[in-house]
PQR file with spaces between the fields and no chain letter, atoms N, CA, C, O and H, PARSE charges and radii, in Angstrom:
ATOM       1  N    MET     1     142.470  141.343   69.854 -0.4000 1.5000
ATOM       2  CA   MET     1     141.222  141.504   70.683 -0.0000 2.0000
ATOM       3  C    MET     1     140.307  141.644   69.575  0.5500 1.7000
ATOM       4  O    MET     1     140.452  142.672   68.913 -0.5500 1.4000
ATOM       5  N    PRO     2     139.239  140.705   69.161 -0.5600 1.5000
ATOM       6  CA   PRO     2     138.332  140.631   67.954  0.2800 2.0000
ATOM       7  C    PRO     2     137.113  141.760   68.637  0.5500 1.7000
ATOM       8  O    PRO     2     136.672  141.853   69.783 -0.5500 1.4000
ATOM       9  N    ALA     3     136.848  142.450   67.518 -0.4000 1.5000
ATOM      10  CA   ALA     3     135.861  143.337   67.588 -0.0000 2.0000
ATOM      11  C    ALA     3     134.406  142.670   67.841  0.5500 1.7000
ATOM      12  O    ALA     3     133.613  143.274   68.564 -0.5500 1.4000
ATOM      13  H    ALA     3     137.206  142.374   66.587  0.4000 1.0000
ATOM      14  N    ILE     4     134.156  141.815   67.434 -0.4000 1.5000
ATOM      15  CA   ILE     4     132.796  141.152   67.824 -0.0000 2.0000
ATOM      16  C    ILE     4     133.034  139.686   68.178  0.5500 1.7000
ATOM      17  O    ILE     4     133.463  138.744   67.511 -0.5500 1.4000
ATOM      18  H    ILE     4     134.799  141.325   66.847  0.4000 1.0000
ATOM      19  N    GLU     5     132.619  139.795   69.438 -0.4000 1.5000
ATOM      20  CA   GLU     5     132.589  138.568   70.177 -0.0000 2.0000
ATOM      21  C    GLU     5     131.246  138.126   71.195  0.5500 1.7000
ATOM      22  O    GLU     5     130.365  138.940   71.469 -0.5500 1.4000
ATOM      23  H    GLU     5     132.271  140.560   69.980  0.4000 1.0000
ATOM      24  N    VAL     6     131.245  137.139   71.549 -0.4000 1.5000
ATOM      25  CA   VAL     6     130.125  136.888   72.484 -0.0000 2.0000
ATOM      26  C    VAL     6     130.123  137.767   73.634  0.5500 1.7000
ATOM      27  O    VAL     6     131.178  137.677   74.263 -0.5500 1.4000
ATOM      28  H    VAL     6     131.961  136.477   71.326  0.4000 1.0000
ATOM      29  N    GLY     7     129.243  138.635   74.146 -0.4000 1.5000
ATOM      30  CA   GLY     7     129.172  139.350   75.259 -0.0000 2.0000
ATOM      31  C    GLY     7     129.561  140.857   75.042  0.5500 1.7000
ATOM      32  O    GLY     7     129.465  141.706   75.928 -0.5500 1.4000
ATOM      33  H    GLY     7     128.387  138.708   73.635  0.4000 1.0000
ATOM      34  N    ARG     8     130.019  141.101   73.746 -0.4000 1.5000
ATOM      35  CA   ARG     8     130.471  142.402   73.526 -0.0000 2.0000
ATOM      36  C    ARG     8     129.228  143.322   73.746  0.5500 1.7000
ATOM      37  O    ARG     8     128.199  142.664   73.898 -0.5500 1.4000
ATOM      38  H    ARG     8     130.097  140.411   73.026  0.4000 1.0000
ATOM      39  N    VAL     9     129.081  144.498   73.794 -0.4000 1.5000
ATOM      40  CA   VAL     9     128.091  145.535   73.980 -0.0000 2.0000
ATOM      41  C    VAL     9     128.425  146.478   72.748  0.5500 1.7000
ATOM      42  O    VAL     9     129.492  147.070   72.588 -0.5500 1.4000
ATOM      43  H    VAL     9     129.917  145.032   73.670  0.4000 1.0000
ATOM      44  N    CYS    10     127.298  146.513   71.888 -0.4000 1.5000
ATOM      45  CA   CYS    10     127.447  147.119   70.686 -0.0000 2.0000
ATOM      46  C    CYS    10     126.317  148.496   70.487  0.5500 1.7000
ATOM      47  O    CYS    10     125.436  148.753   71.307 -0.5500 1.4000
ATOM      48  H    CYS    10     126.431  146.032   72.019  0.4000 1.0000
ATOM      49  N    ILE    11     126.499  149.061   69.580 -0.4000 1.5000
ATOM      50  CA   ILE    11     125.467  150.074   68.918 -0.0000 2.0000
ATOM      51  C    ILE    11     124.914  149.771   67.788  0.5500 1.7000
ATOM      52  O    ILE    11     125.683  149.473   66.874 -0.5500 1.4000
ATOM      53  H    ILE    11     127.215  148.852   68.914  0.4000 1.0000
ATOM      54  N    LYS    12     123.562  149.759   67.545 -0.4000 1.5000
ATOM      55  CA   LYS    12     123.035  149.237   66.629 -0.0000 2.0000
ATOM      56  C    LYS    12     122.986  150.516   65.689  0.5500 1.7000
ATOM      57  O    LYS    12     122.574  151.584   66.141 -0.5500 1.4000
ATOM      58  H    LYS    12     122.937  150.000   68.288  0.4000 1.0000
ATOM      59  N    THR    13     123.447  150.382   64.268 -0.4000 1.5000
ATOM      60  CA   THR    13     123.749  151.827   63.391 -0.0000 2.0000
ATOM      61  C    THR    13     122.661  151.757   62.376  0.5500 1.7000
ATOM      62  O    THR    13     122.462  152.779   61.719 -0.5500 1.4000
ATOM      63  H    THR    13     123.782  149.514   63.900  0.4000 1.0000
ATOM      64  N    ALA    14     121.997  150.808   62.169 -0.4000 1.5000
ATOM      65  CA   ALA    14     120.912  150.594   60.911 -0.0000 2.0000
ATOM      66  C    ALA    14     119.645  149.967   61.580  0.5500 1.7000
ATOM      67  O    ALA    14     119.624  149.382   62.663 -0.5500 1.4000
ATOM      68  H    ALA    14     122.158  149.978   62.702  0.4000 1.0000
ATOM      69  N    GLY    15     118.454  150.224   60.627 -0.4000 1.5000
ATOM      70  CA   GLY    15     117.341  149.526   60.839 -0.0000 2.0000
ATOM      71  C    GLY    15     116.385  150.116   61.976  0.5500 1.7000
ATOM      72  O    GLY    15     116.792  151.170   62.464 -0.5500 1.4000
ATOM      73  H    GLY    15     118.471  150.699   59.747  0.4000 1.0000
ATOM      74  N    ARG    16     115.412  149.710   62.382 -0.4000 1.5000
ATOM      75  CA   ARG    16     114.510  150.583   63.069 -0.0000 2.0000
ATOM      76  C    ARG    16     114.936  150.654   64.546  0.5500 1.7000
ATOM      77  O    ARG    16     114.277  151.421   65.249 -0.5500 1.4000
ATOM      78  H    ARG    16     115.081  148.854   61.985  0.4000 1.0000
ATOM      79  N    ARG    17     115.878  150.009   65.083 -0.4000 1.5000
ATOM      80  CA   ARG    17     116.403  149.980   66.195 -0.0000 2.0000
ATOM      81  C    ARG    17     117.673  150.607   66.247  0.5500 1.7000
ATOM      82  O    ARG    17     118.404  150.288   67.185 -0.5500 1.4000
ATOM      83  H    ARG    17     116.413  149.387   64.512  0.4000 1.0000
ATOM      84  N    SER    18     118.121  151.527   65.330 -0.4000 1.5000
ATOM      85  CA   SER    18     119.278  152.228   65.358 -0.0000 2.0000
ATOM      86  C    SER    18     119.523  152.771   66.471  0.5500 1.7000
ATOM      87  O    SER    18     118.586  152.892   67.260 -0.5500 1.4000
ATOM      88  H    SER    18     117.527  151.785   64.568  0.4000 1.0000
ATOM      89  N    GLY    19     120.749  153.210   66.809 -0.4000 1.5000
ATOM      90  CA   GLY    19     120.798  153.896   68.034 -0.0000 2.0000
ATOM      91  C    GLY    19     120.917  153.401   69.624  0.5500 1.7000
ATOM      92  O    GLY    19     121.492  153.885   70.599 -0.5500 1.4000
ATOM      93  H    GLY    19     121.510  153.112   66.168  0.4000 1.0000
ATOM      94  N    LYS    20     120.100  152.206   69.421 -0.4000 1.5000
ATOM      95  CA   LYS    20     119.817  151.332   70.702 -0.0000 2.0000
ATOM      96  C    LYS    20     121.316  150.482   71.105  0.5500 1.7000
ATOM      97  O    LYS    20     122.183  150.319   70.247 -0.5500 1.4000
ATOM      98  H    LYS    20     119.633  151.813   68.628  0.4000 1.0000
ATOM      99  N    LYS    21     121.444  150.067   72.277 -0.4000 1.5000
ATOM     100  CA   LYS    21     122.561  149.150   72.780 -0.0000 2.0000
ATOM     101  C    LYS    21     122.358  147.711   72.427  0.5500 1.7000
ATOM     102  O    LYS    21     121.195  147.306   72.434 -0.5500 1.4000
ATOM     103  H    LYS    21     120.739  150.200   72.974  0.4000 1.0000
ATOM     104  N    ALA    22     123.087  147.079   72.193 -0.4000 1.5000
ATOM     105  CA   ALA    22     122.665  145.665   71.860 -0.0000 2.0000
ATOM     106  C    ALA    22     123.998  144.627   72.397  0.5500 1.7000
ATOM     107  O    ALA    22     125.116  145.137   72.320 -0.5500 1.4000
ATOM     108  H    ALA    22     124.032  147.407   72.187  0.4000 1.0000
ATOM     109  N    VAL    23     123.919  143.448   72.839 -0.4000 1.5000
ATOM     110  CA   VAL    23     124.653  142.577   73.421 -0.0000 2.0000
ATOM     111  C    VAL    23     124.697  141.438   72.645  0.5500 1.7000
ATOM     112  O    VAL    23     123.712  140.701   72.610 -0.5500 1.4000
ATOM     113  H    VAL    23     123.011  143.033   72.902  0.4000 1.0000
ATOM     114  N    VAL    24     126.077  141.089   71.777 -0.4000 1.5000
ATOM     115  CA   VAL    24     126.136  139.910   71.274 -0.0000 2.0000
ATOM     116  C    VAL    24     125.846  138.526   71.968  0.5500 1.7000
ATOM     117  O    VAL    24     126.441  138.273   73.015 -0.5500 1.4000
ATOM     118  H    VAL    24     126.877  141.688   71.805  0.4000 1.0000
ATOM     119  N    ILE    25     125.025  137.686   71.474 -0.4000 1.5000
ATOM     120  CA   ILE    25     124.717  136.545   72.163 -0.0000 2.0000
ATOM     121  C    ILE    25     125.280  135.134   71.555  0.5500 1.7000
ATOM     122  O    ILE    25     125.601  134.171   72.251 -0.5500 1.4000
ATOM     123  H    ILE    25     124.541  137.891   70.623  0.4000 1.0000
ATOM     124  N    LYS    26     125.337  135.187   70.207 -0.4000 1.5000
ATOM     125  CA   LYS    26     126.018  134.148   69.588 -0.0000 2.0000
ATOM     126  C    LYS    26     126.362  134.626   68.269  0.5500 1.7000
ATOM     127  O    LYS    26     125.630  135.406   67.660 -0.5500 1.4000
ATOM     128  H    LYS    26     125.076  135.969   69.642  0.4000 1.0000
ATOM     129  N    ILE    27     127.714  134.080   67.697 -0.4000 1.5000
ATOM     130  CA   ILE    27     128.075  134.304   66.592 -0.0000 2.0000
ATOM     131  C    ILE    27     127.679  133.083   65.554  0.5500 1.7000
ATOM     132  O    ILE    27     128.107  131.933   65.649 -0.5500 1.4000
ATOM     133  H    ILE    27     128.309  133.446   68.192  0.4000 1.0000
ATOM     134  N    MET    28     126.673  133.625   64.435 -0.4000 1.5000
ATOM     135  CA   MET    28     126.131  132.642   63.537 -0.0000 2.0000
ATOM     136  C    MET    28     127.197  132.211   62.444  0.5500 1.7000
ATOM     137  O    MET    28     127.408  131.030   62.169 -0.5500 1.4000
ATOM     138  H    MET    28     126.325  134.559   64.358  0.4000 1.0000
ATOM     139  N    ASP    29     127.792  133.188   61.900 -0.4000 1.5000
ATOM     140  CA   ASP    29     128.826  133.081   60.839 -0.0000 2.0000
ATOM     141  C    ASP    29     129.682  134.517   60.673  0.5500 1.7000
ATOM     142  O    ASP    29     129.673  135.544   61.352 -0.5500 1.4000
ATOM     143  H    ASP    29     127.621  134.147   62.124  0.4000 1.0000
ATOM     144  N    ARG    30     130.361  134.165   59.571 -0.4000 1.5000
ATOM     145  CA   ARG    30     131.345  135.614   59.670 -0.0000 2.0000
ATOM     146  C    ARG    30     130.540  136.848   59.119  0.5500 1.7000
ATOM     147  O    ARG    30     131.172  137.894   58.970 -0.5500 1.4000
ATOM     148  H    ARG    30     130.368  133.331   59.019  0.4000 1.0000
ATOM     149  N    ASN    31     129.556  136.828   58.886 -0.4000 1.5000
ATOM     150  CA   ASN    31     128.460  138.232   58.509 -0.0000 2.0000
ATOM     151  C    ASN    31     127.513  138.292   59.626  0.5500 1.7000
ATOM     152  O    ASN    31     127.283  139.420   60.062 -0.5500 1.4000
ATOM     153  H    ASN    31     129.042  135.979   59.008  0.4000 1.0000
ATOM     154  N    PHE    32     126.881  137.230   60.213 -0.4000 1.5000
ATOM     155  CA   PHE    32     125.864  137.605   61.107 -0.0000 2.0000
ATOM     156  C    PHE    32     125.867  137.144   62.585  0.5500 1.7000
ATOM     157  O    PHE    32     126.459  136.094   62.834 -0.5500 1.4000
ATOM     158  H    PHE    32     127.068  136.314   59.859  0.4000 1.0000
ATOM     159  N    VAL    33     125.405  137.665   63.356 -0.4000 1.5000
ATOM     160  CA   VAL    33     125.294  137.574   64.970 -0.0000 2.0000
ATOM     161  C    VAL    33     123.768  137.676   65.414  0.5500 1.7000
ATOM     162  O    VAL    33     122.859  138.270   64.833 -0.5500 1.4000
ATOM     163  H    VAL    33     124.924  138.519   63.153  0.4000 1.0000
ATOM     164  N    GLN    34     123.719  136.842   66.757 -0.4000 1.5000
ATOM     165  CA   GLN    34     122.708  136.801   67.391 -0.0000 2.0000
ATOM     166  C    GLN    34     122.547  138.023   68.389  0.5500 1.7000
ATOM     167  O    GLN    34     123.383  137.980   69.292 -0.5500 1.4000
ATOM     168  H    GLN    34     124.457  136.360   67.229  0.4000 1.0000
ATOM     169  N    VAL    35     121.734  139.031   68.446 -0.4000 1.5000
ATOM     170  CA   VAL    35     121.900  140.152   69.364 -0.0000 2.0000
ATOM     171  C    VAL    35     120.642  139.962   70.195  0.5500 1.7000
ATOM     172  O    VAL    35     119.680  139.271   69.860 -0.5500 1.4000
ATOM     173  H    VAL    35     121.055  139.065   67.712  0.4000 1.0000
ATOM     174  N    LEU    36     120.782  140.759   71.484 -0.4000 1.5000
ATOM     175  CA   LEU    36     119.768  141.179   72.274 -0.0000 2.0000
ATOM     176  C    LEU    36     119.657  142.534   72.303  0.5500 1.7000
ATOM     177  O    LEU    36     120.503  143.080   73.010 -0.5500 1.4000
ATOM     178  H    LEU    36     121.563  141.320   71.756  0.4000 1.0000
ATOM     179  N    VAL    37     118.799  143.321   71.700 -0.4000 1.5000
ATOM     180  CA   VAL    37     118.661  144.948   71.549 -0.0000 2.0000
ATOM     181  C    VAL    37     117.860  145.311   72.807  0.5500 1.7000
ATOM     182  O    VAL    37     116.967  144.630   73.312 -0.5500 1.4000
ATOM     183  H    VAL    37     118.112  142.877   71.125  0.4000 1.0000
ATOM     184  N    GLN    38     118.362  146.590   73.264 -0.4000 1.5000
ATOM     185  CA   GLN    38     117.702  147.220   74.246 -0.0000 2.0000
ATOM     186  C    GLN    38     116.249  147.508   74.136  0.5500 1.7000
ATOM     187  O    GLN    38     115.928  148.037   73.072 -0.5500 1.4000
ATOM     188  H    GLN    38     119.087  147.143   72.855  0.4000 1.0000
ATOM     189  N    GLY    39     115.458  147.320   74.844 -0.4000 1.5000
ATOM     190  CA   GLY    39     113.751  147.407   74.864 -0.0000 2.0000
ATOM     191  C    GLY    39     113.259  146.142   74.159  0.5500 1.7000
ATOM     192  O    GLY    39     112.031  146.051   74.143 -0.5500 1.4000
ATOM     193  H    GLY    39     115.718  146.890   75.708  0.4000 1.0000
ATOM     194  N    SER    40     113.872  145.230   73.623 -0.4000 1.5000
ATOM     195  CA   SER    40     113.156  144.083   72.991 -0.0000 2.0000
ATOM     196  C    SER    40     113.487  143.026   73.885  0.5500 1.7000
ATOM     197  O    SER    40     114.559  143.126   74.482 -0.5500 1.4000
ATOM     198  H    SER    40     114.869  145.304   73.635  0.4000 1.0000
ATOM     199  N    LYS    41     112.687  141.920   74.111 -0.4000 1.5000
ATOM     200  CA   LYS    41     112.977  140.578   74.805 -0.0000 2.0000
ATOM     201  C    LYS    41     113.254  139.453   74.100  0.5500 1.7000
ATOM     202  O    LYS    41     113.581  138.396   74.639 -0.5500 1.4000
ATOM     203  H    LYS    41     111.816  141.839   73.625  0.4000 1.0000
ATOM     204  N    LYS    42     113.109  139.663   72.556 -0.4000 1.5000
ATOM     205  CA   LYS    42     113.417  138.573   71.684 -0.0000 2.0000
ATOM     206  C    LYS    42     114.845  139.167   71.072  0.5500 1.7000
ATOM     207  O    LYS    42     115.193  140.333   70.892 -0.5500 1.4000
ATOM     208  H    LYS    42     112.844  140.522   72.119  0.4000 1.0000
ATOM     209  N    GLN    43     115.700  137.613   70.763 -0.4000 1.5000
ATOM     210  CA   GLN    43     116.962  137.779   70.246 -0.0000 2.0000
ATOM     211  C    GLN    43     116.557  138.097   68.717  0.5500 1.7000
ATOM     212  O    GLN    43     115.501  137.717   68.211 -0.5500 1.4000
ATOM     213  H    GLN    43     115.417  136.665   70.910  0.4000 1.0000
ATOM     214  N    ALA    44     117.511  138.819   68.082 -0.4000 1.5000
ATOM     215  CA   ALA    44     117.412  139.099   66.715 -0.0000 2.0000
ATOM     216  C    ALA    44     118.597  138.691   65.852  0.5500 1.7000
ATOM     217  O    ALA    44     119.666  138.803   66.453 -0.5500 1.4000
ATOM     218  H    ALA    44     118.369  139.128   68.494  0.4000 1.0000
ATOM     219  N    ARG    45     118.684  138.288   64.712 -0.4000 1.5000
ATOM     220  CA   ARG    45     119.689  138.112   63.819 -0.0000 2.0000
ATOM     221  C    ARG    45     120.084  139.452   63.145  0.5500 1.7000
ATOM     222  O    ARG    45     119.210  140.065   62.532 -0.5500 1.4000
ATOM     223  H    ARG    45     117.816  138.197   64.224  0.4000 1.0000
ATOM     224  N    CYS    46     121.524  140.019   63.227 -0.4000 1.5000
ATOM     225  CA   CYS    46     121.877  141.152   62.685 -0.0000 2.0000
ATOM     226  C    CYS    46     123.331  141.032   62.128  0.5500 1.7000
ATOM     227  O    CYS    46     124.241  140.430   62.698 -0.5500 1.4000
ATOM     228  H    CYS    46     122.235  139.521   63.725  0.4000 1.0000
ATOM     229  N    SER    47     123.430  141.720   60.876 -0.4000 1.5000
ATOM     230  CA   SER    47     124.540  141.705   60.309 -0.0000 2.0000
ATOM     231  C    SER    47     125.586  142.495   60.987  0.5500 1.7000
ATOM     232  O    SER    47     125.216  143.501   61.593 -0.5500 1.4000
ATOM     233  H    SER    47     122.691  142.209   60.412  0.4000 1.0000
ATOM     234  N    ILE    48     127.009  142.143   60.971 -0.4000 1.5000
ATOM     235  CA   ILE    48     128.121  142.908   61.781 -0.0000 2.0000
ATOM     236  C    ILE    48     128.185  144.139   61.095  0.5500 1.7000
ATOM     237  O    ILE    48     128.690  145.042   61.762 -0.5500 1.4000
ATOM     238  H    ILE    48     127.308  141.326   60.479  0.4000 1.0000
ATOM     239  N    ARG    49     127.843  144.420   60.023 -0.4000 1.5000
ATOM     240  CA   ARG    49     127.936  145.879   59.558 -0.0000 2.0000
ATOM     241  C    ARG    49     127.014  146.974   60.146  0.5500 1.7000
ATOM     242  O    ARG    49     127.239  148.185   60.154 -0.5500 1.4000
ATOM     243  H    ARG    49     127.432  143.687   59.481  0.4000 1.0000
ATOM     244  N    HIS    50     125.958  146.339   60.626 -0.4000 1.5000
ATOM     245  CA   HIS    50     124.993  147.114   61.278 -0.0000 2.0000
ATOM     246  C    HIS    50     125.422  147.463   62.681  0.5500 1.7000
ATOM     247  O    HIS    50     124.762  148.328   63.258 -0.5500 1.4000
ATOM     248  H    HIS    50     125.776  145.356   60.620  0.4000 1.0000
ATOM     249  N    LEU    51     126.537  146.851   63.365 -0.4000 1.5000
ATOM     250  CA   LEU    51     126.905  146.957   64.654 -0.0000 2.0000
ATOM     251  C    LEU    51     128.062  147.881   64.794  0.5500 1.7000
ATOM     252  O    LEU    51     128.912  147.846   63.905 -0.5500 1.4000
ATOM     253  H    LEU    51     127.072  146.148   62.896  0.4000 1.0000
ATOM     254  N    GLU    52     128.237  148.848   65.967 -0.4000 1.5000
ATOM     255  CA   GLU    52     129.360  149.479   65.962 -0.0000 2.0000
ATOM     256  C    GLU    52     129.791  149.197   67.632  0.5500 1.7000
ATOM     257  O    GLU    52     129.206  149.623   68.628 -0.5500 1.4000
ATOM     258  H    GLU    52     127.547  148.876   66.689  0.4000 1.0000
ATOM     259  N    PRO    53     131.176  148.218   67.552 -0.5600 1.5000
ATOM     260  CA   PRO    53     131.269  147.941   68.963  0.2800 2.0000
ATOM     261  C    PRO    53     131.727  148.723   69.768  0.5500 1.7000
ATOM     262  O    PRO    53     132.426  149.644   69.345 -0.5500 1.4000
ATOM     263  N    THR    54     131.450  148.577   71.273 -0.4000 1.5000
ATOM     264  CA   THR    54     132.178  149.491   72.163 -0.0000 2.0000
ATOM     265  C    THR    54     133.125  148.603   72.921  0.5500 1.7000
ATOM     266  O    THR    54     133.222  147.390   72.734 -0.5500 1.4000
ATOM     267  H    THR    54     130.883  147.828   71.616  0.4000 1.0000
ATOM     268  N    GLN    55     133.890  149.381   73.886 -0.4000 1.5000
ATOM     269  CA   GLN    55     134.953  149.026   74.643 -0.0000 2.0000
ATOM     270  C    GLN    55     134.369  147.795   75.703  0.5500 1.7000
ATOM     271  O    GLN    55     135.114  146.886   76.069 -0.5500 1.4000
ATOM     272  H    GLN    55     133.811  150.366   74.038  0.4000 1.0000
ATOM     273  N    LYS    56     133.123  147.882   76.084 -0.4000 1.5000
ATOM     274  CA   LYS    56     132.490  146.788   77.243 -0.0000 2.0000
ATOM     275  C    LYS    56     132.311  145.494   76.581  0.5500 1.7000
ATOM     276  O    LYS    56     131.879  145.384   75.434 -0.5500 1.4000
ATOM     277  H    LYS    56     132.518  148.620   75.786  0.4000 1.0000
ATOM     278  N    VAL    57     132.665  144.486   77.358 -0.4000 1.5000
ATOM     279  CA   VAL    57     132.690  143.100   77.063 -0.0000 2.0000
ATOM     280  C    VAL    57     132.015  142.745   78.397  0.5500 1.7000
ATOM     281  O    VAL    57     132.498  143.030   79.493 -0.5500 1.4000
ATOM     282  H    VAL    57     133.016  144.576   78.290  0.4000 1.0000
ATOM     283  N    LEU    58     130.809  142.071   78.196 -0.4000 1.5000
ATOM     284  CA   LEU    58     130.261  141.058   79.709 -0.0000 2.0000
ATOM     285  C    LEU    58     130.983  139.662   79.606  0.5500 1.7000
ATOM     286  O    LEU    58     131.151  138.983   78.592 -0.5500 1.4000
ATOM     287  H    LEU    58     130.418  141.840   77.306  0.4000 1.0000
ATOM     288  N    SER    59     131.393  139.385   80.976 -0.4000 1.5000
ATOM     289  CA   SER    59     131.913  138.208   80.907 -0.0000 2.0000
ATOM     290  C    SER    59     130.750  137.158   81.459  0.5500 1.7000
ATOM     291  O    SER    59     130.854  135.938   81.327 -0.5500 1.4000
ATOM     292  H    SER    59     131.257  139.936   81.799  0.4000 1.0000
ATOM     293  N    ASP    60     129.783  137.728   82.010 -0.4000 1.5000
ATOM     294  CA   ASP    60     128.598  136.995   82.389 -0.0000 2.0000
ATOM     295  C    ASP    60     127.629  137.240   81.340  0.5500 1.7000
ATOM     296  O    ASP    60     127.227  138.393   81.189 -0.5500 1.4000
ATOM     297  H    ASP    60     129.699  138.718   82.117  0.4000 1.0000
ATOM     298  N    THR    61     127.170  136.245   80.544 -0.4000 1.5000
ATOM     299  CA   THR    61     125.926  136.540   79.477 -0.0000 2.0000
ATOM     300  C    THR    61     124.713  136.184   79.969  0.5500 1.7000
ATOM     301  O    THR    61     123.841  136.035   79.113 -0.5500 1.4000
ATOM     302  H    THR    61     127.496  135.308   80.667  0.4000 1.0000
ATOM     303  N    SER    62     124.369  135.983   81.227 -0.4000 1.5000
ATOM     304  CA   SER    62     123.013  135.390   81.757 -0.0000 2.0000
ATOM     305  C    SER    62     122.062  136.462   81.258  0.5500 1.7000
ATOM     306  O    SER    62     122.463  137.516   80.765 -0.5500 1.4000
ATOM     307  H    SER    62     125.077  136.104   81.922  0.4000 1.0000
ATOM     308  N    ASP    63     120.738  136.132   81.414 -0.4000 1.5000
ATOM     309  CA   ASP    63     119.687  137.097   81.005 -0.0000 2.0000
ATOM     310  C    ASP    63     119.700  138.380   82.209  0.5500 1.7000
ATOM     311  O    ASP    63     119.624  139.558   81.859 -0.5500 1.4000
ATOM     312  H    ASP    63     120.413  135.275   81.815  0.4000 1.0000
ATOM     313  N    ALA    64     119.800  137.987   83.588 -0.4000 1.5000
ATOM     314  CA   ALA    64     120.026  139.046   84.523 -0.0000 2.0000
ATOM     315  C    ALA    64     121.226  139.960   84.074  0.5500 1.7000
ATOM     316  O    ALA    64     121.023  141.168   84.194 -0.5500 1.4000
ATOM     317  H    ALA    64     119.862  137.030   83.872  0.4000 1.0000
ATOM     318  N    ALA    65     122.330  139.604   83.622 -0.4000 1.5000
ATOM     319  CA   ALA    65     123.543  140.452   83.537 -0.0000 2.0000
ATOM     320  C    ALA    65     123.392  141.379   82.531  0.5500 1.7000
ATOM     321  O    ALA    65     123.794  142.542   82.526 -0.5500 1.4000
ATOM     322  H    ALA    65     122.495  138.623   83.525  0.4000 1.0000
ATOM     323  N    ILE    66     122.541  140.548   81.342 -0.4000 1.5000
ATOM     324  CA   ILE    66     122.235  141.621   80.099 -0.0000 2.0000
ATOM     325  C    ILE    66     121.337  142.567   80.263  0.5500 1.7000
ATOM     326  O    ILE    66     121.465  143.718   79.846 -0.5500 1.4000
ATOM     327  H    ILE    66     122.214  139.603   81.347  0.4000 1.0000
ATOM     328  N    GLY    67     120.431  142.151   80.848 -0.4000 1.5000
ATOM     329  CA   GLY    67     119.195  143.011   81.276 -0.0000 2.0000
ATOM     330  C    GLY    67     119.454  144.155   81.936  0.5500 1.7000
ATOM     331  O    GLY    67     118.818  145.195   81.768 -0.5500 1.4000
ATOM     332  H    GLY    67     120.327  141.216   81.187  0.4000 1.0000
ATOM     333  N    LYS    68     120.668  143.966   82.936 -0.4000 1.5000
ATOM     334  CA   LYS    68     121.169  145.162   83.825 -0.0000 2.0000
ATOM     335  C    LYS    68     121.976  146.030   82.838  0.5500 1.7000
ATOM     336  O    LYS    68     121.907  147.258   82.879 -0.5500 1.4000
ATOM     337  H    LYS    68     121.184  143.121   83.072  0.4000 1.0000
ATOM     338  N    GLU    69     122.838  145.285   81.841 -0.4000 1.5000
ATOM     339  CA   GLU    69     123.582  146.146   80.977 -0.0000 2.0000
ATOM     340  C    GLU    69     122.711  147.196   80.198  0.5500 1.7000
ATOM     341  O    GLU    69     122.924  148.408   80.168 -0.5500 1.4000
ATOM     342  H    GLU    69     122.894  144.288   81.807  0.4000 1.0000
ATOM     343  N    LEU    70     121.711  146.531   79.582 -0.4000 1.5000
ATOM     344  CA   LEU    70     120.751  147.420   78.737 -0.0000 2.0000
ATOM     345  C    LEU    70     119.936  148.284   79.341  0.5500 1.7000
ATOM     346  O    LEU    70     119.444  149.213   78.700 -0.5500 1.4000
ATOM     347  H    LEU    70     121.538  145.546   79.606  0.4000 1.0000
ATOM     348  N    SER    71     119.708  148.119   80.509 -0.4000 1.5000
ATOM     349  CA   SER    71     118.895  149.149   81.251 -0.0000 2.0000
ATOM     350  C    SER    71     119.335  150.377   81.437  0.5500 1.7000
ATOM     351  O    SER    71     118.653  151.401   81.481 -0.5500 1.4000
ATOM     352  H    SER    71     120.107  147.364   81.029  0.4000 1.0000
ATOM     353  N    ALA    72     120.856  150.236   81.584 -0.4000 1.5000
ATOM     354  CA   ALA    72     121.700  151.295   82.242 -0.0000 2.0000
ATOM     355  C    ALA    72     121.884  152.380   81.077  0.5500 1.7000
ATOM     356  O    ALA    72     122.539  153.402   81.283 -0.5500 1.4000
ATOM     357  H    ALA    72     121.410  149.404   81.548  0.4000 1.0000
């Protein structure tokens, strides 16, 4: 089971959005991923060192599914 994968729900541990939920949208390379953070409509580039993965993985990565997960 990879810790960082597309659809994985994580918690940001650093930066101005620390403590917020984030969903991995795209893996850019071995150090960076594209995430959608709770409370933001823009995707952001994030270091995997600044993410703490949770047990949840979204099988459907559509905007509606991600929005529903981040609002909960």
